[in-house]
N, C-alpha and C positions, 0 to 999 in steps of 0.2 A: 639256619635249617640244615639238617644233614643231607648229603647227596643221596638221591634216589637211584638205585641201580635198576632201572626200569626193565632191562632185558630179563632179569631174574624173575620178575613178576609176570611178564607177558606170557611165558610158557604155560603157566597154570591156567590161563584163560583161553587157550587155543580151541578147546572143544566148545566153549560158549560162543566165541566169535564165529565159528563155522555155522552156527545156527542162526546168526543174524543175517538179515537181508542186506543187500548193498545199500539200499536207502537208509536202513537203520545205522549202518556203519558210518555213512556220510553224516548222518545226524549227530551221532556221538562225537565224531571228529569236530564238527562245528561247535558243539557244546564245550568240548575240551579247549578249543581255541579261545572261545569267549571267556572261559574260566581263567585261562592263563593271562588274558588281557586284563583281568581284574585282580591278578596276582593271587588267585585262590588255587595254589599249587597242589595241595593235597586232594582237593575235589577234582582238579583237572587230571591228576594221576589216576584216580579211580576210573574216570572215563577212558583214559588211555589204555588201561589194563584190559578193557573189554574188547579192544580192536587191534590185537597184536599183528594180524596179517593184513590190515588195511594199508594200501600203498603209501599213505602219507603219515602213518604213525611215527615214522622216524623224525618228522618235523616237530612233533610234540615232544619227543625225547630230546631233540636238539634244544628247544626252548627251555625245557626243564634243566638240562645241564648248564646252559648258558646263564640261567638265572641264579644258580647256586654254586658258582665257582668257589673253590677253596684251594688251599695249598695241596690238599690231598686228592684233588679231582683228576690228577694227571692220568691215572690208570683208566678211569671212566671215560675221559676224553679220547685217549688213545684207542680204547675199545670201540667207541662210536665211530671213529675215523676208519678203523680196520673193518668194521661191519658195513660201512657205507662208503667204500672207496671211490665210487663214481658219482657221488652226490656233491653238488656244488656247495651245500651247506657244511660239508666236512671241511672244506677250505675256509669257510667263514668261521667255523668253530675253532679251527686251528689258530687263525689270526686273533680272534677274540680272547682265547685263552693266553696267547702270548702277551697281549696287551694287559691282561689281568695280572699275569706274573710280573711283568715289568713295572706296573703301577705299584705293586706291593714289594718290589725289589727281591723277589724270590729267584735270585739269579742262578742258583744251582739247578733248580727245577726248570728254569728257562732253557739252559743249555742241554739238560737231559731230554727235554721234550723236543727241542729243535736245535740240534748242534751245528747245522750248517749255516752259512751266512745268507740271510734273507735278501730279497731284491728291494723290498720296500725300504725307503730311507728311514722312516721311524723305527721299524723293526731292526734294520741294520744297526742303527745307533744303540738300540736296546741290547743287541748282541754284543756290541763293543763294551757296553757297561758291564754286562755279565762276565765277559772275558777279563776286563780290568779287575773286577771283584775277585777273580780267580788268579790274579797275578800273572796275566798273560799279555802284558802291555807290549812287549817286543814282538810277540807272535802276530799281533793284529796291526802293527804299525803300517805295513804296506797298504792294507785295505783302508785304514783310516786316512792315509795320505790321499788315496784316490777319491775318497768321499769329500775331503777338504777342498780339492781342486775343482770347484764349480763356480760359475758366475752368478749363481742364485743363492738366496738365503737357505740355510738348512733348518730343519724342524727343531723345536725345543728339545726333543729327545737327544739331540747331538751336543747340547750345550756342555754338559758335564764332561763328556769325552774330550771335546776340543779344549776345554779349560785344562784338563789334565795334561795334554800334550803341549799346550802353550806354556804352562807353568814349568814343564820339564824341558823346555827349549827344543823339543823334537820338531815342532812346527817352526821352521827357521824364518828369517827375514826374507830369504829368497822365495819360500813357499807363500808367505803373506803377500809379497809383491806379485807373484804369479796369479794369485786369486784376485788381487786388485785389478790386474789386467783383464781377467775374465769378466769381472763385474763391470768394468769400463766398456767392454765390447757389447755387453748386454744391457747397458744403460740402467744399471741398478745402483742408483745414487746412495741409498741408505746403506747398502752393503759396503760401498766404497768408503763412506764416512766411518763406518765401524772399523774397517781394516786399517784406516789411517791411524786410529788410536792404538793399534798394535805395533806400529813401526818405530824403528829407531829414528834419530833426528835426520840423518841423511836421506833415508827413504821417505820419511814424512814430508820433507821439503819438496822432493820431486813429485810425490803423490798429490800434494796440495796444488802444485802448479798444473798437473794433469787434470785434477778435479775442476779447477777454474776454467781450463780450456774446454772441458766437457760441458760446462754451463754456458760458455760463450765460444762456440765453434768457429765463428767468423774471425776470430783472432789467430787462426791456425797459421796463415802465411807469415805473420809477423811474430810468431812465437819463437823464443830462443831454444825451445826444447828440441827442435829437429834441425839444428844447424850443423850437426856433426857430419863428417865425410861419409862416403858410401860404405855400406856394410861389408863390401868386398875388400875394403882398405884394411891393411894390417893394423892401423891405428884405431880401428873401430872397436873400442873396448867394451867391456861388459856393461858399463853404465850407459854408453851410447846405445847398445843393444836394447837395454831396458826401455829407453825412450822410443826407439824405433818400433818396438812391438806395438806401440799405441797408435802409430801413424795411420795404419789402414782403417782402424775403427774411427779415428778422428776425421779422416776424409769422408767416410761414409756418413758420419753424423753431420758434417758440414753440407754435404750434398743433399741430405734430406731437408735441411733448412733452406739452402740456396744452391740449386743444382749448378748454376754457372760458376759460382765461387768454388764449389766442390770439384768441378772439372778442371778449373784453373789450378787449384792446389795439386790435383793429381798430376797434371802435365808438368808443373814446376818440379815436383819431387821425382817424377819419372826421368826428366832430363838429368837429374843429379844421380841417377842410378840407385835410388833408394830401395827399389822393390825387387824381390825375387820374381821369377817367372810366374809362379803360382799366385803371388800377391797381385801382379799386374792383371792376370786373367780375372781374379776375383773382383778387383776394383772396376775393371772395364765392364764386366757384366752388370755390376750394381749401377754404374753410371748410365749405361745404355738404358736400363730399365727405368731409372728415375727420369731421364730425359723424355721418354715417351709418356710416362705417367704425368709429368708436369707440363707436357705439351710444349716443350721448348724447341720450336721449329728451327730457330737460328743455329741450334747445335747439331742439327741433323747431318751436316757434312762430316763432322767428326764421328758421329754415331755410325753412319753408313760405312765409313772407311774401317772403323774398329770392328764392327760386326762382320764385315766381309772377311776380315782376317781371322776372327774367332771361329766362325763356322758352327755357331751354337744353335741347336734346333729350337728349343723353347723361345729364345730371343728372336730368332728369325721369324717364327710364327707370330710372335708379338708384333714384329715390324710389319708383317703382312696385314694384320688386323688394323694396325695404325694407319696404313695406307688406305685400307678399305674405309676407315672412318672419314677420310677426307676425299673419297672418290678419286684418288690418285692412281689411275689404272696403269700407267707406265711403271710406277713403283711396285704395284701389286704384281705385275708380270715379271719384273726384274727379280723380286725377292722370292717369288714362286720358283723361278729357275735356280736361284741360289739354294733354296730348300731341297729341290730335286737333286741337285749335285751333291749336297751333304748326305742325303739319304743313300745315294748310289754308292758312296764310299763304304757304307756299312751293308751294302747289298739289300737295301730296304726300299719298298715302293711307297709312294705317297698314299696316305689314307684317303678315304672318300671325301673328307672335308676339303682337302687342297686340290683334288681332282675336280671337284665341283667349281672351285674358284678359278682353276685353269680354264674350265669351260666358260665361265662368266667373262673372263678376259677376251676369249674368242668372240663372244656375243657382242661385247663392247666394240670390238674391231669389225663387227658385222661379218664375221666368218662363221656363219651358222652351221655349216656342215661339220667343221672341225669341233665346234661346241657340242653338237649332237652326238658325235662319236664318243666324246668324253662322258656326256650324260648317260649314254647307253652303257658305258663301262661300270657305272655305279647304281643305275636305276634298279638293279635286282637286289640291292641291299635294303635290309629292314632297319632303317635309321633316318634321322632327320634329312641328311643329304641325299640318301637314296630316294626318299619320298619327294623331295624337291625336284630331283632329276626326272623322276617318273611323271610328275605333274607337268613339267616343261615339255616332255616328249609326248604327253597324252597317252601313256601306256598304263597298264594295270600296276597297282602297287603289289610288291612281292613280300609275302610274310614268312616264307621259308620255315613254316612251323613243323616242329617234330613233337607232336602231341604225346604226352606220357599216358600210357594205357595200362590197365591191370595185367600183370603177367601171371603165368602159372605158378611161378615161385611167389608165395605169399609172405606175409609178415608174421606168421604164426610164432616163429622163434623169438620175435620181439614183443610178444603178447604182454609180458610183465612190464616192460619199459613203456609200452603204449598205454597200458592201464594207469601207470604213474602219471604220464602226460595228461591223460584224460581227466584225472582227478585234480591236477593242478589247474587245468582249464576250468573245471566245474566250480572250484572254490575261488577262482579269480586270483590266484597267486601269480600275477602276471610277470613280475620281475623274475621270479624263480622259474616260471614256465619257459621264458625265453632263454634263460641260461641252460636249463636242462635240455631243451630242444636242440640247441646248438651242440651240446655235448653228445647227444644221441646221434644226430646227423653226422657229426665229424668222425664218429667211430665206424661208419659203414662204408661199404664199397659205393662207387659212383652209381651203379644201377639201383642199389637199395636206397640211396639218398633220394633218387628220383621217385622211387615207389613210396617213400615216406612223404615226399612232397604231394603226391597224388592222394595219399591217405588224408593228409591235412586238408587238401582241397575239398575232398568229398565230405569231410567232417564239418566244413564251413569255417575252418581255421585259416582265414585268408593270409594273415601275416606269417604264420608258420609255413604256409605253402610257398610264399615268396622267399622266405629265408632258405628253405630247402633248395629252391631253384638257384639261388645265388651260391650257396656253399657247394652245390654239385656242378656249378658252372653250366647249367642247362639253359643257355640263352635262347634256344629255339623252342623250349617247352612252354608255349604260350599259355596253356591251360593252367599250369601251376605258377607261372611267373606273373601272369596278369589275371588274377581271379576277379570275377564280378561279385564282389563282397556285398552281403546284405542288400540285395536288389530293391526290396521294398523301401528300406530307409533311404537309400541314395536316389531312387527314382522319385519318391514322394517329394523330396526337397528340390531336386532338379526341376521337376514339373511345377512346383510352387513358384519358382522364379523364372520359369520358361527358359531353362538352360539345358544344353545337351548333356544327357546322362554320361555319355562317353567322355566328355571334357571334365566333368566333376570327378569321375573315376580316374582320369589321367592325372589330375592335380593331386588327388589323395594317394595314388600309387607313388607319385614322386615325393610327396611330402613325408609320408609315414609308412609306406608299404602296408597300409591297412592295420597299423598298430594302434589300437584304440587308446592304449595307455602311454603312448609315446610322449616323451618330455625332452625337448632339446636343451643344449647347454645354455641357450639364451632365454629359455622359459616358454617357448612355444609348445602347445599341448594338443594331444588327441589326434584323431584321424587326419584333420585338415590343418594341423599345426598352427593354431591360432595363438597369438600373443594375448595375454589377459586384458591389456588395455584396449586392443582392437575388438576383442570379444565383448567387453563391457559396452563400448560405444555402439557396436553393431546391435547388441541386444536392446539398447535404448532406442535406436532408430526404428527397429522393426516391432517394438513393443513386446519383446519376449520377457514377461515379468517373472517367470519361474527360474530365470537365470539369476542366481544370487551371489555365487562365489566362483573363483577360478578353478577350484577342485572339480566343478561340474564339467569342465572341458574334456575330461576323460569319459564322460557319458556320451556315447556315440550319437544318440538322438539329438542332444543339444549341440554337440560339436558340428555335425554335418549341417544342421539348420543354420547355425551362425556362419559357418564357412561358405555355404552356397550364397547366403545373403550378402556376405562381404564381397565375394567375387562378383556378384550381380551389381553391387554398388560401384565396383571398379570398372566394370564394363560400361556402365552408364557414364561414369566420369570420363572415360576415353572413347565415348560415342561408338561403342560396340567393337572397338579394336582389341581383339583377343591378345595380340602380341604385347601391347602396352599394359593391358590389364594383368596378364600373366607375369610379366616382369615386375609389376607393382605388387602383386601378391607375394612375391619372394623378397624383393628389395625394399618395398615401401613406395607409396605414390610420390612422396616428396623427392626421392632420388630420381625416379623416372621423369618427373616434371623437370628436374634440373638437367638430366641428360637431353631431354627434348629441347630445352631452352638454349643449350650450348650449341651454337652454330659456327663457332670460330673455325675458320679454315674449310668449311664444307662448301660444296658446290651449291649454287642458289636453288637448284631444283630439289635439294634435299637428298636423303638416302633412300634407296629402295628397302623393302622390308628385310630381305636377307642380309643386306649390308648393315642395317641398323642392329640386327640381332648379333651379327659377328663382331660389331664394335662395342657391345655392352661392356663397360669397364670392369665389372665384377665377373670373374671366372665362374663363380657359383651361379649367378643369375643367368649368365650366357648359357651355361649347361642346362639350367633349370628350364628355360624357355624352350630350348631345342627338344628336351626330353618330353615335356608336356605336349607339345605339338605332335611329336611322333607317337607318343602313347595314346593320344586321342584317336589317331587312325587305327592303331592296334585294337583299341576298345570298340571302335566302330565295327571292325571286322569280327570281333568276338561276339558282339551284341547283334550281329547281322543287320547293321544299319547301312544306309548309303555312305559310300566312302568319299570323303573330301578332306584333303590335307589343308589347303588354304582356300579361302573364298576369293572370288575375283576382286572384291574390294580390297582385301589384304594384299593381294599380289600387286595391285596397281597403286597402293598407298605410297606416300612419300613422308619420310620422317625427318 
């Protein structure tokens, strides 16, 4: 089918479109979308021609162009991009047309359309193919070499390019071995096997030995591969260097399998001066982390000595949490002092998290006055630790709100852009809506960003309101940062299971920021980010027969009903303990049960609630529980409910 130059037709229909109501234009747009879905392109074009001024007509033109790419589409595609420079689909159209040109090997058009080197690996390799077709092999060699040197597999689009340079010996044995080293460090065994097939006999022999060591890292200390003298020694030749480059990765791999053997290997080669200073630091950090993850308490003397010398903030914080996990208050106090000293070197203060734990140390030492002084220092903060401190002191929670209100300066000059957003919302083009909203917000001043957040809040666009608060860094703008979305929906389901509305809001705000169409990388969906398997099982338990398929999880009514029912089941499982139920909502009940069952090294009386939360092994879950508990108080404040951070039962619970 020939390309339709829609813009030429649209002008003749401007008088007709001006006589159509907004509702009629919306209806024609919907009809055109349906016709395009049925590939009835001529009929869709007729509808499109009737609404040239409608805010979303460009999307119809985009689909029309994309469906009828040809070698001669270049001018039409360029014209669309020029006419819609700020639209995200212009970027999509550009990529799609590049893929089309590459698929058909229209290389001259490819370079004419996009002469610069793209960022995408696929498109980058298509660019190389186009330049090779134009006899520019030498000109692109430096960029090809950079692309080659990766520890990961390259896309199929790169195959022909790499084959060309391999056949012409531009990719040398040294480059092949360098990439093998990168693949080794990234544990990419298939890539390692492939690279071995490209090596000469000498390199192949060495690579196979390294490959065998990779499969059996416990053989490291007995391996003949690393028997050469120190790299500082003049006799340390290139071949010895080639082997030495694999030593750090081999020790890390061994330590992951057996931390004690890994530490022994590190100490053995350290005594032989095999490592640079940077390599020593890298390995020490890795080993320290693995010792705490594997709970190898007998290795703590080495760890503590090494960590004191390193002065590393994240690892020191990890060490404090490790001590908290076992109620080792002397260790907690010592490492808090170390952390404070490290921070002072950079003229930084301890944040509220560690001030709180300093206060807890004083409490354990029955020095309540000193503890209260520290609690007072952070009780005015609106966060998990501030609320903990305020509750301990028995003082009011501080919300420090800076509510966004309508200003005299209005959004009239953004009327066209907001009409566009409004229509995307109406037609539920959710993916594009979120992209376009971010683009609009990012182009404004901070004050206008906040005003747009208020606009979204007043329109009931809860997710867009939250996005505006984040992009504008309006942390104190509680009205746009913590919207009370769809109150009837959330209240009805909270009431059905006798749950606090504020807590369900808090979970939803943390899970999806009220994005009804949210879809996580692991497959969790909708407002309350339910996994399909969990949703199916919950629907069966509560007798929700109209839940048939996982696509329904982006239906807010179904999602919130299943989410509240699932959280209610977790509360029952953990006998009303919100801390455990909240952790289980994020990490899964099996993990929480395992954490609960693991008592090794703990004091017999168990952990207090705050200690248990601080010792949660997963950073994501640890942060999740703290946020939900804090967000609950914020929503209590917003909903004008009685304020309670933790219940007496939770405060006195032992885990």
